[in-house]
TORKOL-4160 file (C-alpha; in steps of 0.2 Angstrom, whole numbers, padded with zeros to 4 digits, m for minus):
303
<pt num="1" X="0000" Y="0000" Z="0000"/>
<pt num="2" X="0006" Y="0017" Z="m0004"/>
<pt num="3" X="0012" Y="0027" Z="0011"/>
<pt num="4" X="0004" Y="0044" Z="0015"/>
<pt num="5" X="0018" Y="0055" Z="0007"/>
<pt num="6" X="0018" Y="0045" Z="m0009"/>
<pt num="7" X="m0001" Y="0045" Z="m0009"/>
<pt num="8" X="m0002" Y="0064" Z="m0007"/>
<pt num="9" X="0012" Y="0067" Z="m0020"/>
<pt num="10" X="0002" Y="0058" Z="m0033"/>
<pt num="11" X="m0014" Y="0067" Z="m0030"/>
<pt num="12" X="m0009" Y="0085" Z="m0031"/>
<pt num="13" X="m0025" Y="0091" Z="m0040"/>
<pt num="14" X="m0036" Y="0083" Z="m0026"/>
<pt num="15" X="m0026" Y="0090" Z="m0013"/>
<pt num="16" X="m0027" Y="0108" Z="m0021"/>
<pt num="17" X="m0046" Y="0106" Z="m0022"/>
<pt num="18" X="m0046" Y="0101" Z="m0004"/>
<pt num="19" X="m0036" Y="0116" Z="0002"/>
<pt num="20" X="m0049" Y="0127" Z="m0006"/>
<pt num="21" X="m0063" Y="0119" Z="0004"/>
<pt num="22" X="m0059" Y="0117" Z="0023"/>
<pt num="23" X="m0072" Y="0104" Z="0026"/>
<pt num="24" X="m0067" Y="0094" Z="0011"/>
<pt num="25" X="m0049" Y="0096" Z="0016"/>
<pt num="26" X="m0053" Y="0088" Z="0033"/>
<pt num="27" X="m0061" Y="0073" Z="0025"/>
<pt num="28" X="m0047" Y="0072" Z="0013"/>
<pt num="29" X="m0033" Y="0071" Z="0025"/>
<pt num="30" X="m0043" Y="0060" Z="0037"/>
<pt num="31" X="m0044" Y="0047" Z="0023"/>
<pt num="32" X="m0026" Y="0049" Z="0018"/>
<pt num="33" X="m0018" Y="0037" Z="0032"/>
<pt num="34" X="m0014" Y="0019" Z="0028"/>
<pt num="35" X="m0026" Y="0012" Z="0040"/>
<pt num="36" X="m0045" Y="0014" Z="0044"/>
<pt num="37" X="m0044" Y="0018" Z="0063"/>
<pt num="38" X="m0058" Y="0013" Z="0075"/>
<pt num="39" X="m0064" Y="0017" Z="0092"/>
<pt num="40" X="m0069" Y="0005" Z="0106"/>
<pt num="41" X="m0086" Y="0013" Z="0112"/>
<pt num="42" X="m0082" Y="0009" Z="0131"/>
<pt num="43" X="m0072" Y="0025" Z="0129"/>
<pt num="44" X="m0089" Y="0034" Z="0129"/>
<pt num="45" X="m0097" Y="0024" Z="0143"/>
<pt num="46" X="m0109" Y="0035" Z="0153"/>
<pt num="47" X="m0109" Y="0047" Z="0138"/>
<pt num="48" X="m0115" Y="0038" Z="0123"/>
<pt num="49" X="m0132" Y="0033" Z="0129"/>
<pt num="50" X="m0139" Y="0051" Z="0130"/>
<pt num="51" X="m0137" Y="0053" Z="0111"/>
<pt num="52" X="m0131" Y="0038" Z="0102"/>
<pt num="53" X="m0132" Y="0045" Z="0084"/>
<pt num="54" X="m0125" Y="0062" Z="0089"/>
<pt num="55" X="m0110" Y="0054" Z="0098"/>
<pt num="56" X="m0107" Y="0042" Z="0084"/>
<pt num="57" X="m0107" Y="0057" Z="0072"/>
<pt num="58" X="m0094" Y="0066" Z="0083"/>
<pt num="59" X="m0083" Y="0050" Z="0081"/>
<pt num="60" X="m0085" Y="0050" Z="0063"/>
<pt num="61" X="m0081" Y="0069" Z="0061"/>
<pt num="62" X="m0064" Y="0066" Z="0069"/>
<pt num="63" X="m0060" Y="0054" Z="0055"/>
<pt num="64" X="m0063" Y="0037" Z="0063"/>
<pt num="65" X="m0070" Y="0024" Z="0051"/>
<pt num="66" X="m0073" Y="0008" Z="0062"/>
<pt num="67" X="m0082" Y="0004" Z="0078"/>
<pt num="68" X="m0080" Y="m0009" Z="0091"/>
<pt num="69" X="m0095" Y="m0009" Z="0103"/>
<pt num="70" X="m0096" Y="m0014" Z="0121"/>
<pt num="71" X="m0110" Y="m0016" Z="0134"/>
<pt num="72" X="m0120" Y="0000" Z="0138"/>
<pt num="73" X="m0134" Y="0005" Z="0150"/>
<pt num="74" X="m0146" Y="0003" Z="0135"/>
<pt num="75" X="m0154" Y="m0013" Z="0130"/>
<pt num="76" X="m0147" Y="m0023" Z="0115"/>
<pt num="77" X="m0134" Y="m0013" Z="0105"/>
<pt num="78" X="m0136" Y="0005" Z="0112"/>
<pt num="79" X="m0154" Y="0003" Z="0112"/>
<pt num="80" X="m0155" Y="m0005" Z="0095"/>
<pt num="81" X="m0156" Y="m0022" Z="0086"/>
<pt num="82" X="m0140" Y="m0028" Z="0078"/>
<pt num="83" X="m0145" Y="m0023" Z="0060"/>
<pt num="84" X="m0151" Y="m0006" Z="0066"/>
<pt num="85" X="m0135" Y="m0002" Z="0075"/>
<pt num="86" X="m0125" Y="m0008" Z="0059"/>
<pt num="87" X="m0135" Y="0003" Z="0048"/>
<pt num="88" X="m0133" Y="0018" Z="0059"/>
<pt num="89" X="m0114" Y="0016" Z="0059"/>
<pt num="90" X="m0115" Y="0014" Z="0040"/>
<pt num="91" X="m0126" Y="0029" Z="0037"/>
<pt num="92" X="m0112" Y="0039" Z="0047"/>
<pt num="93" X="m0098" Y="0033" Z="0035"/>
<pt num="94" X="m0092" Y="0020" Z="0048"/>
<pt num="95" X="m0091" Y="0001" Z="0048"/>
<pt num="96" X="m0096" Y="m0009" Z="0064"/>
<pt num="97" X="m0082" Y="m0022" Z="0065"/>
<pt num="98" X="m0082" Y="m0030" Z="0082"/>
<pt num="99" X="m0091" Y="m0032" Z="0098"/>
<pt num="100" X="m0086" Y="m0036" Z="0116"/>
<pt num="101" X="m0094" Y="m0048" Z="0127"/>
<pt num="102" X="m0091" Y="m0056" Z="0144"/>
<pt num="103" X="m0084" Y="m0074" Z="0144"/>
<pt num="104" X="m0093" Y="m0079" Z="0160"/>
<pt num="105" X="m0103" Y="m0070" Z="0174"/>
<pt num="106" X="m0094" Y="m0055" Z="0179"/>
<pt num="107" X="m0081" Y="m0057" Z="0194"/>
<pt num="108" X="m0071" Y="m0042" Z="0200"/>
<pt num="109" X="m0053" Y="m0047" Z="0200"/>
<pt num="110" X="m0044" Y="m0047" Z="0217"/>
<pt num="111" X="m0036" Y="m0030" Z="0221"/>
<pt num="112" X="m0048" Y="m0021" Z="0208"/>
<pt num="113" X="m0063" Y="m0009" Z="0211"/>
<pt num="114" X="m0077" Y="m0005" Z="0201"/>
<pt num="115" X="m0074" Y="0011" Z="0191"/>
<pt num="116" X="m0083" Y="0026" Z="0199"/>
<pt num="117" X="m0100" Y="0029" Z="0191"/>
<pt num="118" X="m0101" Y="0011" Z="0184"/>
<pt num="119" X="m0116" Y="0000" Z="0188"/>
<pt num="120" X="m0120" Y="m0017" Z="0180"/>
<pt num="121" X="m0137" Y="m0024" Z="0176"/>
<pt num="122" X="m0143" Y="m0039" Z="0186"/>
<pt num="123" X="m0138" Y="m0051" Z="0171"/>
<pt num="124" X="m0125" Y="m0047" Z="0159"/>
<pt num="125" X="m0125" Y="m0059" Z="0144"/>
<pt num="126" X="m0109" Y="m0070" Z="0144"/>
<pt num="127" X="m0102" Y="m0084" Z="0133"/>
<pt num="128" X="m0103" Y="m0097" Z="0147"/>
<pt num="129" X="m0122" Y="m0095" Z="0149"/>
<pt num="130" X="m0128" Y="m0086" Z="0133"/>
<pt num="131" X="m0115" Y="m0091" Z="0119"/>
<pt num="132" X="m0126" Y="m0096" Z="0105"/>
<pt num="133" X="m0137" Y="m0080" Z="0107"/>
<pt num="134" X="m0122" Y="m0069" Z="0107"/>
<pt num="135" X="m0115" Y="m0077" Z="0092"/>
<pt num="136" X="m0131" Y="m0076" Z="0082"/>
<pt num="137" X="m0133" Y="m0058" Z="0086"/>
<pt num="138" X="m0116" Y="m0054" Z="0080"/>
<pt num="139" X="m0120" Y="m0063" Z="0064"/>
<pt num="140" X="m0136" Y="m0054" Z="0062"/>
<pt num="141" X="m0126" Y="m0037" Z="0064"/>
<pt num="142" X="m0114" Y="m0043" Z="0050"/>
<pt num="143" X="m0098" Y="m0040" Z="0061"/>
<pt num="144" X="m0082" Y="m0049" Z="0058"/>
<pt num="145" X="m0076" Y="m0051" Z="0076"/>
<pt num="146" X="m0083" Y="m0056" Z="0093"/>
<pt num="147" X="m0071" Y="m0052" Z="0107"/>
<pt num="148" X="m0071" Y="m0060" Z="0125"/>
<pt num="149" X="m0068" Y="m0044" Z="0135"/>
<pt num="150" X="m0065" Y="m0052" Z="0152"/>
<pt num="151" X="m0065" Y="m0070" Z="0159"/>
<pt num="152" X="m0059" Y="m0076" Z="0177"/>
<pt num="153" X="m0041" Y="m0082" Z="0176"/>
<pt num="154" X="m0036" Y="m0081" Z="0195"/>
<pt num="155" X="m0034" Y="m0100" Z="0197"/>
<pt num="156" X="m0029" Y="m0115" Z="0186"/>
<pt num="157" X="m0047" Y="m0121" Z="0186"/>
<pt num="158" X="m0053" Y="m0105" Z="0180"/>
<pt num="159" X="m0040" Y="m0104" Z="0166"/>
<pt num="160" X="m0045" Y="m0121" Z="0161"/>
<pt num="161" X="m0063" Y="m0117" Z="0160"/>
<pt num="162" X="m0059" Y="m0101" Z="0151"/>
<pt num="163" X="m0050" Y="m0111" Z="0137"/>
<pt num="164" X="m0065" Y="m0123" Z="0135"/>
<pt num="165" X="m0077" Y="m0108" Z="0134"/>
<pt num="166" X="m0066" Y="m0099" Z="0121"/>
<pt num="167" X="m0063" Y="m0115" Z="0110"/>
<pt num="168" X="m0082" Y="m0119" Z="0110"/>
<pt num="169" X="m0086" Y="m0101" Z="0106"/>
<pt num="170" X="m0073" Y="m0101" Z="0093"/>
<pt num="171" X="m0081" Y="m0116" Z="0084"/>
<pt num="172" X="m0098" Y="m0108" Z="0085"/>
<pt num="173" X="m0091" Y="m0091" Z="0078"/>
<pt num="174" X="m0082" Y="m0101" Z="0063"/>
<pt num="175" X="m0099" Y="m0108" Z="0057"/>
<pt num="176" X="m0105" Y="m0090" Z="0054"/>
<pt num="177" X="m0089" Y="m0083" Z="0047"/>
<pt num="178" X="m0085" Y="m0073" Z="0063"/>
<pt num="179" X="m0067" Y="m0073" Z="0071"/>
<pt num="180" X="m0067" Y="m0075" Z="0090"/>
<pt num="181" X="m0054" Y="m0065" Z="0099"/>
<pt num="182" X="m0048" Y="m0063" Z="0117"/>
<pt num="183" X="m0045" Y="m0046" Z="0125"/>
<pt num="184" X="m0032" Y="m0045" Z="0139"/>
<pt num="185" X="m0030" Y="m0034" Z="0155"/>
<pt num="186" X="m0014" Y="m0035" Z="0165"/>
<pt num="187" X="m0021" Y="m0048" Z="0176"/>
<pt num="188" X="m0018" Y="m0062" Z="0163"/>
<pt num="189" X="0001" Y="m0059" Z="0165"/>
<pt num="190" X="0001" Y="m0062" Z="0184"/>
<pt num="191" X="0008" Y="m0078" Z="0190"/>
<pt num="192" X="m0005" Y="m0091" Z="0195"/>
<pt num="193" X="0003" Y="m0107" Z="0203"/>
<pt num="194" X="0019" Y="m0105" Z="0193"/>
<pt num="195" X="0010" Y="m0102" Z="0177"/>
<pt num="196" X="0005" Y="m0086" Z="0167"/>
<pt num="197" X="m0013" Y="m0086" Z="0162"/>
<pt num="198" X="m0011" Y="m0078" Z="0145"/>
<pt num="199" X="0002" Y="m0091" Z="0140"/>
<pt num="200" X="m0010" Y="m0105" Z="0145"/>
<pt num="201" X="m0024" Y="m0096" Z="0135"/>
<pt num="202" X="m0013" Y="m0096" Z="0120"/>
<pt num="203" X="m0008" Y="m0114" Z="0121"/>
<pt num="204" X="m0024" Y="m0121" Z="0126"/>
<pt num="205" X="m0035" Y="m0113" Z="0113"/>
<pt num="206" X="m0034" Y="m0117" Z="0094"/>
<pt num="207" X="m0025" Y="m0104" Z="0085"/>
<pt num="208" X="m0038" Y="m0103" Z="0071"/>
<pt num="209" X="m0053" Y="m0103" Z="0082"/>
<pt num="210" X="m0046" Y="m0091" Z="0096"/>
<pt num="211" X="m0036" Y="m0076" Z="0091"/>
<pt num="212" X="m0031" Y="m0061" Z="0102"/>
<pt num="213" X="m0035" Y="m0043" Z="0103"/>
<pt num="214" X="m0019" Y="m0036" Z="0112"/>
<pt num="215" X="m0022" Y="m0021" Z="0124"/>
<pt num="216" X="m0006" Y="m0012" Z="0122"/>
<pt num="217" X="m0007" Y="m0002" Z="0138"/>
<pt num="218" X="m0012" Y="m0016" Z="0150"/>
<pt num="219" X="0002" Y="m0027" Z="0142"/>
<pt num="220" X="0015" Y="m0013" Z="0144"/>
<pt num="221" X="0009" Y="m0011" Z="0162"/>
<pt num="222" X="0012" Y="m0029" Z="0165"/>
<pt num="223" X="0030" Y="m0028" Z="0159"/>
<pt num="224" X="0026" Y="m0038" Z="0143"/>
<pt num="225" X="0034" Y="m0034" Z="0126"/>
<pt num="226" X="0020" Y="m0035" Z="0113"/>
<pt num="227" X="0033" Y="m0037" Z="0099"/>
<pt num="228" X="0040" Y="m0053" Z="0108"/>
<pt num="229" X="0022" Y="m0059" Z="0108"/>
<pt num="230" X="0020" Y="m0056" Z="0090"/>
<pt num="231" X="0036" Y="m0065" Z="0086"/>
<pt num="232" X="0031" Y="m0080" Z="0097"/>
<pt num="233" X="0014" Y="m0081" Z="0090"/>
<pt num="234" X="0014" Y="m0074" Z="0072"/>
<pt num="235" X="m0003" Y="m0070" Z="0064"/>
<pt num="236" X="m0013" Y="m0072" Z="0080"/>
<pt num="237" X="m0016" Y="m0054" Z="0084"/>
<pt num="238" X="m0029" Y="m0047" Z="0071"/>
<pt num="239" X="m0035" Y="m0033" Z="0083"/>
<pt num="240" X="m0026" Y="m0021" Z="0094"/>
<pt num="241" X="m0032" Y="m0010" Z="0108"/>
<pt num="242" X="m0022" Y="0006" Z="0105"/>
<pt num="243" X="m0021" Y="0013" Z="0122"/>
<pt num="244" X="m0008" Y="0023" Z="0132"/>
<pt num="245" X="m0003" Y="0024" Z="0150"/>
<pt num="246" X="0007" Y="0035" Z="0161"/>
<pt num="247" X="0025" Y="0032" Z="0166"/>
<pt num="248" X="0020" Y="0027" Z="0183"/>
<pt num="249" X="0007" Y="0015" Z="0176"/>
<pt num="250" X="m0007" Y="0023" Z="0186"/>
<pt num="251" X="m0016" Y="0034" Z="0173"/>
<pt num="252" X="m0022" Y="0030" Z="0156"/>
<pt num="253" X="m0018" Y="0043" Z="0143"/>
<pt num="254" X="m0023" Y="0048" Z="0125"/>
<pt num="255" X="m0012" Y="0038" Z="0112"/>
<pt num="256" X="0005" Y="0046" Z="0111"/>
<pt num="257" X="0004" Y="0055" Z="0128"/>
<pt num="258" X="0011" Y="0040" Z="0138"/>
<pt num="259" X="0025" Y="0027" Z="0138"/>
<pt num="260" X="0019" Y="0014" Z="0126"/>
<pt num="261" X="0031" Y="0011" Z="0112"/>
<pt num="262" X="0019" Y="0012" Z="0097"/>
<pt num="263" X="0031" Y="0015" Z="0083"/>
<pt num="264" X="0040" Y="m0001" Z="0087"/>
<pt num="265" X="0024" Y="m0011" Z="0090"/>
<pt num="266" X="0017" Y="m0004" Z="0073"/>
<pt num="267" X="0033" Y="m0008" Z="0064"/>
<pt num="268" X="0029" Y="m0027" Z="0068"/>
<pt num="269" X="0011" Y="m0026" Z="0065"/>
<pt num="270" X="0013" Y="m0037" Z="0049"/>
<pt num="271" X="0021" Y="m0051" Z="0059"/>
<pt num="272" X="0007" Y="m0050" Z="0072"/>
<pt num="273" X="m0006" Y="m0051" Z="0058"/>
<pt num="274" X="m0015" Y="m0034" Z="0063"/>
<pt num="275" X="m0030" Y="m0030" Z="0053"/>
<pt num="276" X="m0039" Y="m0017" Z="0064"/>
<pt num="277" X="m0033" Y="m0003" Z="0076"/>
<pt num="278" X="m0046" Y="0002" Z="0090"/>
<pt num="279" X="m0042" Y="0017" Z="0101"/>
<pt num="280" X="m0048" Y="0015" Z="0119"/>
<pt num="281" X="m0047" Y="0026" Z="0134"/>
<pt num="282" X="m0057" Y="0019" Z="0148"/>
<pt num="283" X="m0069" Y="0033" Z="0153"/>
<pt num="284" X="m0058" Y="0048" Z="0152"/>
<pt num="285" X="m0064" Y="0065" Z="0158"/>
<pt num="286" X="m0066" Y="0071" Z="0141"/>
<pt num="287" X="m0069" Y="0057" Z="0129"/>
<pt num="288" X="m0069" Y="0067" Z="0113"/>
<pt num="289" X="m0054" Y="0077" Z="0117"/>
<pt num="290" X="m0045" Y="0061" Z="0121"/>
<pt num="291" X="m0049" Y="0052" Z="0105"/>
<pt num="292" X="m0046" Y="0067" Z="0094"/>
<pt num="293" X="m0029" Y="0068" Z="0102"/>
<pt num="294" X="m0026" Y="0050" Z="0099"/>
<pt num="295" X="m0031" Y="0051" Z="0081"/>
<pt num="296" X="m0020" Y="0066" Z="0078"/>
<pt num="297" X="m0005" Y="0057" Z="0086"/>
<pt num="298" X="m0008" Y="0041" Z="0076"/>
<pt num="299" X="m0009" Y="0050" Z="0060"/>
<pt num="300" X="0007" Y="0059" Z="0064"/>
<pt num="301" X="0015" Y="0041" Z="0067"/>
<pt num="302" X="0010" Y="0037" Z="0050"/>
<pt num="303" X="m0003" Y="0024" Z="0055"/>
């Protein structure tokens, strides 16, 4: 694929026209990067529900082209059926690519607290109890990826159960042309009886049925080198959570404002098998300011 500089050099007439029209120029340069960038909507938790269409439009106006959804305070998919939500994204010039679900009934990991302002419904659909319904809904929405966002991994029995759930779900997803992925936090890299849960999940799941969405901030916090993971398991990371974190690992930051070594990671994206980049910032003070900064910094990196 042409890089951004060559692309612009070969389209001088279009660029000149865009310069004469500020709105057109914004759209032109938003499309000029090598990758269609996406947003994980958990970034807008507690915000998006007030005006789903309006808030999605704000995301599109920044330049993002892809959406990864998560749970919200509204029923279904932000108050909509799968096809309705997919249609709304399409109408706004974006594509709904991926959706996050729980792997099992929610369990707060040891040492962690519920984020301020977050309340959970009495029952949250999960792969252990509601697998086929979740897979069917994903297929109805036409998405390409279903992602297990969280599953208990604090004991070897929990890790074994997690692997079984993921393999079973991966088989169900394959039947409807959806790829199952697993999304990490930092807890999967903490020692459990001499074993590292993330390594066990990689080894005990079938690599064609269960791939990974590597969260770069949580992996960095855990002291894990994403590039080493890519090289050890090439092609297994089609999705990235593009997230940054402060030097002391206490505060999540807009992409490019923290310590994650994105340039080195992105330079090895082909080895990883990366297909989609989803920016995420867990409930920041100003979600739109954060994702706008992230977009600007990612484009400056040539992504």
